[in-house]
C-alpha positions as CSV (number, residue, x, y, z in Angstrom):
1,M,-10.9,6.6,14.0
2,S,-10.9,4.0,16.9
3,L,-10.3,0.6,16.0
4,D,-11.0,-2.6,17.9
5,P,-7.7,-4.0,19.6
6,P,-6.7,-7.0,17.7
7,T,-7.8,-10.2,19.7
8,Y,-3.8,-11.7,19.1
9,I,-3.0,-8.7,21.3
10,S,-5.5,-8.7,23.7
11,A,-5.3,-12.1,24.5
12,L,-1.5,-11.6,25.3
13,Q,-2.1,-8.7,27.5
14,N,-5.0,-10.5,29.2
15,N,-2.2,-13.5,29.9
16,I,0.4,-10.9,31.3
17,R,-2.3,-9.3,33.8
18,A,-2.9,-12.8,35.3
19,R,0.3,-13.1,35.6
20,P,2.1,-12.9,39.7
21,I,4.8,-10.1,39.9
22,S,7.3,-10.6,42.9
23,W,7.1,-6.9,43.4
24,E,9.2,-7.0,46.9
25,G,11.4,-9.2,45.6
26,A,12.3,-6.7,42.9
27,V,12.7,-3.9,45.6
28,R,15.0,-6.5,48.0
29,A,17.2,-6.3,44.4
30,K,17.1,-2.7,44.3
31,T,15.5,-3.0,40.8
32,I,12.7,-0.8,41.9
33,T,12.6,1.4,45.0
34,D,10.0,1.5,47.4
35,A,8.5,4.7,46.3
36,D,7.8,2.9,42.7
37,L,6.3,0.1,44.4
38,K,3.9,2.2,46.1
39,K,3.1,4.0,42.8
40,I,2.2,0.9,41.2
41,K,0.3,-0.9,44.0
42,S,-2.0,2.4,43.8
43,I,-2.9,1.5,40.4
44,D,-2.6,-2.1,39.9
45,K,-5.7,-3.9,40.2
46,V,-8.2,-1.5,41.2
47,R,-11.3,-0.2,39.3
48,K,-10.9,2.0,36.1
49,E,-12.1,5.1,38.1
50,Q,-10.3,4.9,41.2
51,R,-6.9,4.5,38.9
52,K,-7.9,7.5,37.2
53,Q,-8.2,9.6,40.1
54,T,-5.0,8.7,42.3
55,V,-3.1,9.2,38.9
56,E,-4.6,12.7,38.0
57,S,-4.0,13.5,41.6
58,D,-0.4,13.6,41.2
59,V,0.3,13.0,37.3
60,D,4.1,14.4,37.3
61,S,4.7,11.5,39.3
62,F,3.6,8.8,37.3
63,V,5.0,10.5,34.4
64,V,8.4,10.0,35.8
65,L,7.8,6.8,36.9
66,L,6.6,5.9,33.0
67,V,9.1,7.6,31.1
68,G,12.0,9.2,33.7
69,G,12.7,12.7,34.7
70,D,14.3,14.7,38.0
71,G,17.5,12.2,37.5
72,S,15.5,9.2,37.6
73,L,15.1,6.2,35.3
74,S,12.0,4.7,34.1
75,I,10.4,1.8,35.6
76,F,11.2,0.3,31.9
77,E,15.2,1.1,32.1
78,A,15.2,0.4,36.0
79,A,13.9,-3.0,35.8
80,A,15.3,-3.7,32.0
81,K,16.6,-7.0,33.1
82,R,13.3,-8.1,34.9
83,Q,11.1,-9.0,31.5
84,D,8.0,-10.2,33.3
85,I,7.9,-6.2,35.0
86,V,8.7,-4.6,32.2
87,Q,6.0,-6.6,30.0
88,Y,3.7,-6.3,32.9
89,M,4.2,-2.5,33.2
90,L,3.8,-2.2,29.3
91,V,0.7,-3.8,29.8
92,L,-0.5,-1.7,32.7
93,M,0.6,1.5,30.9
94,G,-1.8,0.6,28.1
95,D,-4.7,0.6,29.9
96,M,-3.6,4.3,31.4
97,I,-3.1,5.6,28.0
98,D,-6.5,4.7,26.9
99,D,-8.3,5.8,30.0
100,I,-6.3,8.6,31.6
101,P,-6.0,11.4,29.0
102,T,-4.5,13.9,31.3
103,L,-1.7,11.4,31.7
104,T,-1.3,11.0,28.0
105,S,-1.1,15.0,27.4
106,A,1.4,15.0,30.1
107,L,3.7,12.0,28.8
108,V,3.7,13.1,25.2
109,Q,5.1,16.8,26.5
110,H,7.8,15.1,28.1
111,P,11.4,16.0,26.8
112,A,11.9,12.5,25.5
113,P,8.6,10.4,25.6
114,F,9.5,7.6,23.4
115,K,13.2,7.0,24.8
116,P,12.4,4.0,26.9
117,F,10.6,2.2,24.4
118,L,12.5,2.5,21.3
119,P,15.3,0.0,22.5
120,L,12.5,-2.5,23.7
121,L,11.6,-2.5,19.8
122,K,14.7,-4.3,19.2
123,A,15.0,-6.2,22.3
124,S,14.5,-9.6,20.4
125,V,15.4,-10.7,16.9
126,N,12.0,-12.1,16.7
127,V,9.3,-9.8,16.1
128,E,6.5,-11.9,17.0
129,D,7.9,-11.9,20.8
130,A,5.7,-10.3,23.9
131,L,8.3,-7.8,24.5
132,P,8.2,-5.8,21.2
133,L,4.9,-6.9,20.4
134,L,3.5,-4.9,23.8
135,T,6.1,-2.3,22.9
136,S,5.0,-1.3,19.7
137,S,1.2,-1.4,20.9
138,V,2.1,1.1,23.6
139,L,4.4,3.0,21.2
140,S,1.9,3.4,18.5
141,R,-1.0,5.4,20.7
142,L,1.4,7.2,22.7
143,V,3.1,8.4,19.1
144,S,-0.4,8.9,17.6
145,Y,-1.6,11.2,20.5
146,A,1.8,13.1,20.2
147,I,1.1,13.4,16.6
148,T,-2.3,15.2,16.7
149,S,-1.5,17.4,19.8
150,S,0.6,20.6,20.1
151,T,3.8,18.8,21.2
152,K,7.0,20.5,22.6
153,N,9.2,18.1,20.8
154,P,8.1,16.9,17.3
155,S,11.7,16.0,16.7
156,Q,11.1,12.9,19.3
157,I,8.3,11.7,16.9
158,D,10.7,12.4,13.9
159,E,13.3,10.2,15.7
160,A,10.7,7.5,16.8
161,L,8.3,7.4,13.6
162,P,10.6,5.6,11.4
163,Q,12.0,2.8,13.7
164,L,8.1,1.9,14.7
165,Y,7.4,1.9,10.8
166,T,10.2,-0.4,10.3
167,Y,9.2,-2.9,13.4
168,L,5.5,-2.7,11.8
169,A,6.7,-4.0,8.3
170,A,8.6,-6.9,9.6
171,L,5.6,-7.6,11.8
172,S,3.4,-7.4,8.5
173,S,5.3,-9.6,6.5
174,S,4.5,-12.2,8.7
175,S,2.3,-15.2,7.2
176,D,0.5,-15.1,10.5
177,A,-3.0,-12.8,9.9
178,G,-3.1,-12.1,13.5
179,L,0.2,-10.7,13.5
180,Q,-0.5,-8.4,10.1
181,D,-3.4,-7.2,11.6
182,I,-1.6,-5.8,14.6
183,A,0.7,-3.9,12.3
184,V,-1.8,-2.7,9.9
185,Q,-3.7,-1.2,12.8
186,E,-1.3,0.5,14.4
187,Y,-0.1,2.1,11.0
188,S,-3.6,3.2,10.7
189,A,-3.2,4.9,14.5
190,L,-0.1,6.8,13.0
191,L,-0.9,7.9,9.8
192,R,-2.5,10.9,11.5
193,D,-1.3,14.0,9.6
194,R,1.3,15.1,6.5
195,R,4.4,14.4,8.4
196,S,3.6,10.7,9.5
197,R,2.1,10.0,6.1
198,E,5.3,11.2,4.3
199,Q,7.4,9.1,6.3
200,F,5.7,6.4,5.2
201,W,5.8,6.9,1.9
202,K,9.5,7.4,2.0
203,Q,9.7,3.8,3.8
204,R,7.5,2.2,1.3
205,G,10.0,-0.4,0.3
206,E,9.7,-2.0,3.6
207,T,6.1,-0.5,4.6
208,L,3.7,-1.0,1.7
209,E,5.2,-4.1,-0.3
210,P,3.6,-6.5,2.5
211,L,0.3,-4.7,2.0
212,F,0.4,-4.9,-1.5
213,N,0.9,-8.5,-0.8
214,I,-2.2,-9.2,1.0
215,L,-4.3,-6.9,-1.6
216,R,-2.9,-8.8,-4.6
217,T,-3.7,-12.0,-2.6
218,A,-7.2,-11.0,-1.9
219,S,-7.5,-10.3,-5.5
220,G,-6.6,-13.6,-6.6
221,A,-3.4,-12.4,-8.1
222,S,0.2,-12.6,-7.1
223,K,2.9,-10.3,-8.0
224,D,4.4,-12.7,-10.6
225,R,1.0,-12.7,-12.3
226,D,-0.1,-9.4,-12.1
227,S,-1.5,-9.9,-15.6
228,D,-4.4,-11.7,-14.1
229,L,-5.7,-8.6,-13.2
230,W,-5.0,-7.0,-16.9
231,S,-6.8,-10.1,-18.8
232,G,-9.6,-10.0,-16.2
233,G,-8.6,-12.9,-14.7
234,G,-8.5,-13.8,-10.8
235,S,-12.0,-13.6,-9.2
236,S,-14.4,-12.6,-11.7
237,T,-17.7,-12.3,-9.4
238,R,-18.4,-10.7,-6.1
239,S,-17.6,-14.3,-4.2
240,G,-16.7,-12.6,-1.3
241,T,-18.0,-13.6,2.2
242,E,-17.4,-12.9,5.8
243,A,-14.6,-15.4,6.1
244,G,-12.7,-13.7,3.3
245,I,-12.2,-13.3,-0.2
246,A,-9.6,-14.4,-2.1
247,G,-6.3,-16.4,-0.7
248,N,-8.2,-16.6,2.7
249,V,-7.8,-13.3,3.3
250,G,-10.2,-12.3,6.2
251,L,-12.9,-9.4,5.8
252,Q,-11.3,-7.3,8.6
253,L,-7.8,-7.8,7.7
254,L,-8.5,-6.3,4.1
255,Y,-10.3,-3.6,5.6
256,H,-8.0,-2.6,7.4
257,V,-5.2,-2.5,5.0
258,L,-7.5,-0.8,2.7
259,L,-8.1,2.0,5.4
260,V,-4.4,2.3,5.5
261,V,-4.0,3.0,1.9
262,W,-7.0,5.3,1.8
263,Q,-5.4,7.3,4.7
264,L,-2.1,7.5,2.3
265,S,-4.1,8.5,-0.5
266,F,-4.8,12.0,1.3
267,E,-1.1,12.8,-0.1
268,G,-2.3,11.9,-3.4
269,E,0.2,14.4,-5.5
270,L,2.8,13.0,-3.5
271,V,1.9,8.9,-3.9
272,G,-0.2,8.8,-6.9
273,D,2.4,8.1,-9.9
274,G,4.3,5.9,-7.3
275,L,1.4,3.6,-6.5
276,Q,0.9,3.0,-9.8
277,D,4.0,2.5,-11.2
278,E,5.3,0.0,-8.5
279,H,2.2,-1.8,-7.7
280,D,-0.6,-0.8,-10.6
281,I,-3.0,0.0,-8.2
282,I,-5.6,1.4,-10.2
283,I,-6.1,-2.1,-12.1
284,L,-5.7,-3.7,-8.8
285,Y,-8.6,-1.6,-6.8
286,T,-10.8,-1.9,-10.0
287,H,-10.5,-5.6,-9.8
288,L,-11.1,-5.3,-5.7
289,L,-13.8,-2.9,-6.4
290,R,-15.4,-5.5,-8.8
291,L,-15.7,-8.2,-6.0
292,S,-15.8,-6.3,-3.0
293,P,-17.6,-8.3,-0.5
294,K,-19.4,-5.2,2.1
295,E,-19.9,-1.9,1.8
296,K,-17.4,-0.8,3.9
297,T,-14.9,-1.9,1.5
298,T,-16.4,-0.6,-1.4
299,R,-16.5,2.9,0.4
300,L,-12.7,2.9,0.8
301,L,-11.8,1.7,-2.2
302,L,-14.3,4.2,-3.9
303,S,-12.7,6.9,-1.8
304,T,-8.6,6.1,-2.2
305,L,-9.4,6.1,-6.3
306,L,-11.1,9.4,-6.3
307,N,-8.4,10.6,-3.9
308,L,-5.9,9.7,-6.6
309,L,-7.8,10.2,-9.9
310,S,-8.4,13.8,-8.6
311,T,-4.7,14.5,-8.0
312,N,-3.1,12.6,-10.9
313,R,-5.4,13.2,-13.8
314,S,-2.9,13.3,-17.0
315,T,-1.2,10.3,-15.8
316,L,-4.0,8.1,-13.7
317,L,-7.4,8.7,-15.6
318,P,-6.0,7.1,-19.0
319,A,-5.5,3.7,-16.4
320,A,-8.5,3.8,-15.0
321,V,-10.2,4.1,-18.6
322,L,-7.7,1.0,-19.6
323,A,-9.1,-0.8,-16.3
324,R,-12.1,-0.5,-17.4
325,L,-13.4,1.8,-14.3
326,P,-16.1,3.6,-16.1
327,T,-17.8,0.2,-17.0
328,L,-17.8,-0.6,-13.4
329,L,-18.6,2.2,-11.9
330,T,-22.0,2.2,-14.5
331,T,-22.5,-1.6,-12.6
332,L,-21.7,-0.5,-9.4
333,K,-25.2,2.1,-9.7
334,G,-26.8,-0.8,-9.5
335,R,-26.0,-2.3,-6.4
336,H,-27.9,-0.1,-4.4
337,L,-25.5,0.9,-2.0
338,T,-27.0,2.5,1.3
339,D,-23.9,3.9,2.5
340,P,-24.3,8.2,2.1
341,D,-20.2,8.6,1.5
342,A,-20.0,5.7,-0.8
343,L,-23.0,7.2,-3.1
344,E,-21.5,10.7,-3.0
345,D,-17.6,8.9,-3.8
346,L,-19.5,6.9,-6.6
347,T,-21.3,10.0,-8.1
348,T,-18.0,12.2,-8.1
349,L,-16.1,9.7,-9.6
350,T,-18.2,8.8,-12.3
351,E,-18.5,12.6,-13.1
352,L,-14.6,12.8,-13.4
353,V,-14.0,9.6,-15.3
354,D,-17.0,10.5,-17.5
355,E,-15.7,14.0,-18.3
356,Y,-12.3,12.5,-19.3
357,T,-13.2,9.9,-21.8
358,K,-15.6,12.2,-23.4
359,T,-12.6,14.2,-24.6
360,Q,-10.8,10.9,-25.5
361,T,-10.0,9.4,-28.7
362,T,-8.9,6.1,-29.8
363,F,-5.4,7.3,-30.5
364,D,-5.3,8.7,-26.9
365,E,-6.7,5.2,-25.3
366,Y,-3.2,3.6,-27.2
367,A,-1.1,6.3,-26.1
368,A,-2.1,6.0,-22.7
369,E,-1.8,2.4,-22.9
370,L,1.5,2.7,-23.9
371,R,2.8,5.5,-21.6
372,G,1.2,2.9,-19.0
373,G,4.0,0.6,-20.1
374,H,1.5,-2.8,-20.0
375,L,-0.2,-4.1,-23.2
376,R,-3.1,-6.0,-23.1
377,W,-5.1,-6.9,-26.2
378,S,-7.5,-3.7,-26.0
379,P,-9.2,-3.0,-29.3
380,P,-7.1,-0.9,-31.2
381,H,-4.3,-3.3,-31.4
382,R,-6.4,-5.3,-33.9
383,N,-8.3,-3.0,-35.6
384,P,-7.2,-2.5,-39.0
385,T,-8.8,0.9,-39.5
386,F,-7.1,2.0,-36.4
387,W,-3.5,1.3,-37.9
388,R,-4.3,2.9,-41.0
389,D,-5.8,6.0,-39.6
390,N,-3.2,6.3,-36.9
391,A,0.2,5.0,-37.6
392,R,2.1,7.8,-39.0
393,R,1.0,9.7,-35.9
394,I,2.3,7.0,-33.5
395,L,5.4,7.3,-35.4
396,D,5.9,11.0,-35.5
397,D,4.0,12.2,-32.4
398,N,6.1,14.2,-29.7
399,K,9.8,13.3,-31.1
400,N,8.7,9.4,-31.3
401,E,7.7,9.1,-27.9
402,L,5.3,6.2,-28.7
403,P,8.1,3.9,-30.7
404,R,10.2,4.8,-27.9
405,K,7.8,3.5,-25.4
406,L,7.0,0.5,-27.6
407,A,10.9,-0.3,-27.6
408,E,11.2,-0.1,-24.2
409,I,8.3,-2.2,-23.3
410,L,9.6,-5.0,-25.5
411,S,13.0,-4.9,-24.4
412,K,11.9,-6.5,-21.1
413,G,11.5,-10.2,-20.4
414,W,8.1,-10.1,-19.2
415,E,8.4,-14.0,-17.7
416,S,4.9,-13.3,-15.9
417,D,3.2,-11.9,-18.8
418,K,4.7,-13.3,-22.4
419,Q,1.6,-11.9,-23.9
420,V,2.8,-8.4,-23.4
421,L,5.6,-9.4,-26.0
422,A,3.0,-10.7,-28.5
423,I,1.1,-7.4,-28.3
424,G,4.0,-5.9,-29.0
425,C,5.2,-7.8,-31.8
426,N,1.8,-7.0,-33.2
427,D,1.8,-3.4,-33.3
428,V,5.7,-3.5,-34.8
429,A,3.8,-5.6,-37.9
430,C,1.1,-3.1,-38.2
431,L,3.5,0.0,-38.1
432,V,5.7,-1.5,-40.5
433,K,2.8,-2.4,-42.9
434,E,1.5,0.7,-42.7
435,V,4.3,2.9,-42.8
436,P,7.3,1.3,-44.5
437,E,9.1,3.9,-45.3
438,K,9.7,4.7,-41.7
439,R,11.2,1.0,-40.8
440,Y,14.7,2.6,-40.5
441,L,13.3,4.3,-37.2
442,L,12.4,1.1,-36.0
443,E,15.7,-0.5,-36.5
444,K,17.5,2.2,-35.1
445,L,15.2,2.1,-31.7
446,G,16.2,-1.9,-31.9
447,L,12.6,-3.1,-32.6
448,K,13.7,-5.2,-35.7
449,T,16.7,-7.0,-33.8
450,R,14.2,-7.3,-30.7
451,V,11.4,-8.9,-32.7
452,M,14.0,-11.4,-34.6
453,E,15.1,-12.3,-31.5
454,L,11.6,-13.3,-30.1
455,M,11.1,-15.5,-32.9
456,Q,13.2,-18.4,-30.4
457,E,10.7,-17.8,-27.6
458,A,8.9,-20.8,-26.0
459,D,6.1,-19.1,-25.9
460,E,3.8,-19.5,-29.3
461,G,1.8,-16.8,-29.3
462,V,5.1,-14.7,-29.0
463,R,6.7,-16.9,-31.8
464,W,3.8,-16.3,-34.0
465,E,3.5,-12.3,-33.8
466,S,7.4,-11.8,-34.1
467,L,7.1,-14.3,-37.4
468,R,4.7,-11.8,-38.4
469,A,6.6,-9.0,-37.5
470,V,9.9,-10.1,-39.3
471,G,8.0,-11.2,-42.2
472,E,6.6,-7.4,-42.8
473,W,10.1,-6.2,-42.7
474,L,11.1,-8.9,-45.4
475,R,8.2,-8.1,-47.7
476,Y,9.2,-4.6,-48.2
477,S,12.8,-5.0,-48.4
478,F,12.4,-7.6,-51.0
479,D,9.7,-5.6,-52.9
480,G,11.3,-4.3,-55.6
481,G,8.2,-1.8,-56.4
482,R,8.1,0.2,-53.2
483,K,11.4,2.3,-52.4
484,D,12.7,3.1,-49.2
485,V,13.0,6.6,-47.8
486,V,15.7,6.8,-44.8
487,V,14.5,8.9,-41.8
488,R,16.9,10.5,-39.8
């Protein structure tokens, strides 16, 4: 899964390659040795074939030069005070990692292959400086190779990965799309096995948040306005172009972010529920799928959804129905996709969702919405027949699970989506109207107090629905013809 290097870092590397270095001065200052200089000159500014031949003829001595050994410091440690030399050697080493597999293999078998580089990640308080940028480029490729090889020291990977992830997380938080793309491509190089994905997930507070900020921007909704997605807001058509979709997110950056989340989704059982709870991934991905500008982004969206839904059926399939994924999948069949992987995933995903929806009732849909923790004006809320047929079951089912969930939802402020409060008050009004004798249960859960508080809300819709709910309570409280039955 090789990606073209980001333009930003390629330009930096080319600039450094062109800089003159006073190697003889470094020898006189005893920063490097004569032997070091001979090795460097034998591989610097020569053809790739010649460099490869030179290194392969004496691999062990070049390993010592780059990462130390036999009582010698690596060139990066020995020349630590000469940033020009360190930067130049990082670029040169990056070239050799790409072009000389024999050297790369020997490097990762070293007892401490990453030791010279980890301090360089923290060499500057500014993550955008050349030294940490160049270091992360080399280190991510070296660690990536080690992950997929039979390295003798997996503990070295375990030490390096968290530090590298922390640096890349800071880089991905930049407002510069070029820097974001560097971080995301290096993440992708690292997420090669279960261990690296588990560590990425363990650090998700720093690693994932910036990536989902990019995806939300691309969808046309910020984290503070996730209600745009639930209400069908944001971009509503496939308006994507080569330049990007919503929020000026470039197509390549979008693709690379989707690639990282796709790689993570291979640990579906581990990450599925967390991605839904923390990022509403099902509704977000359904919306991105609706406006996906290219087949390559459509393929990643479909495959990620399939990985997550197939490993978390009981929790995520209800969310997929609420997000109207089944309808969208039907629409996608009319797009005449040509990518065979996308077509296969579309077929499998459609079958998975159809199998689930065939067994679901309106009650199941409503229960799934409550369990999902985010209400929208789905059909059951305004359907008198639904409430007449299901209100008692809603209150009694699974030891009052659903009214407890409703109370939990209404207890929040929902500053970015007041509509949730209005819908919750509507539901309380319907429950009181249909099963008045169980008002005590709702009062015990704090729902009466909460809807009375919401009568003071600034939002007109919330005030109206809360007033209606309180009105139902008062209607039965003052109705002498009906008798309360206390439920304990």
